[in-house]
N, C-alpha and C positions, 0 to 999 in steps of 0.2 A: 304203331307206327302214324307216322304225320306224313300227310303227304300235301302241298299248297296249304298249310296250316290248320289241315284236317283230319282231329283223330280219326282214325280207321281202326274200330276194334270189331274181327269178326269177319265174315268174307265181302268180300266186294269187286264188282266186276270193271276193269279199267277198258274203255274202248278209244282204240286211236284212230283217228281217219287223217287225212292229208292235210287239213287246216285244223282242226281241231281234237280234243279228246272229253270224252265224258266218263263221269265215276256213277255207278248204280250199285246201290245197297243189296241186301239180301231181297228185299220185297221188289226189287225193279224199276226201285224210285233214283230218279236222277239226281244227286245230290251236288254234284258240282261239275261243271263245261267249264272249257276256256280255250278260244280261237289264238291264232297266230296273232291276231294284235292285242294280245294280254286282256282282252275283254273276259271278265270270268262271273261266272252265277255260282251262288252258293244256297242252297236249300235244304232245311231241316223237315222231319216228316214224324210227327207223333206214333205212338203203338198200332194207331188204326189205319196208317197211310195217310192223312189228312196232312198238308202243309201246313205246318205252322209259321216258318220262317224262310225269308225270300231275301238275297241282298247280291247288289251286283259292284262291279266294280266302277260304277258311276257314284256310287252311294246311296243309290236308292235300296228301301226295305221296307218289308212288310211283314207284320208281327200279326199271327192268329191265335185264337183259342177257341176250343170245341166242347159241348158240353157230350155227356155221356152217350148222346143219341146222334153222335158225330154231326150236329148242328152247331156253325159258326155262332158263337156268341160276342167274340170280341173281333176288332180289326182295327189295326192302326198302321201308317206307314209314313215314310221319312218326307213328306209335303205337309206333316200335320193332319191327315185326317182321320179320325177315329169315331169306331162306330161300336158302342159298347150296348150291348143285349144283355149282359150278368144280369142275375136275379138283384145282384148289389150294385148300385151305383157309384164307381171312383169321379170324384171330382175332384178341380184342384180350387183352391179360392177364389180365383179370377171366374171359374165357371159358376161358382155358387152366388158370387154377388152379380153374377149376367143372370142365373135364373131367378134372384130378388129383386134386383133393378136397384141396388146400393150397396153400398160396401160393408165388408164385416171386419170386426176384429177377433182374433183367436184370444180366448183367455183360457188360464190352465184350473 
């Protein structure tokens, strides 16, 4: 079943208030909320209840990754902020050029 574009598989709790409603997953994580002004928030959680994704109706979003010890190892948001603490660094050509202080050319 889909509700507000969210695929609901399993058991969920929907709580209605006078001016809003919220959807909770089986682990009591709030995965969606919306108010009368149509402002909404979506959240996704991993199997360890770490919040791995957040998005709202204003277009702001956050992505996170966690290691096996539940430590945050990656953070990125829609404003361009990236914090990468993974063991393997993922860099764009522009980021490599900035680190090296010169332009590079990718060859095959």
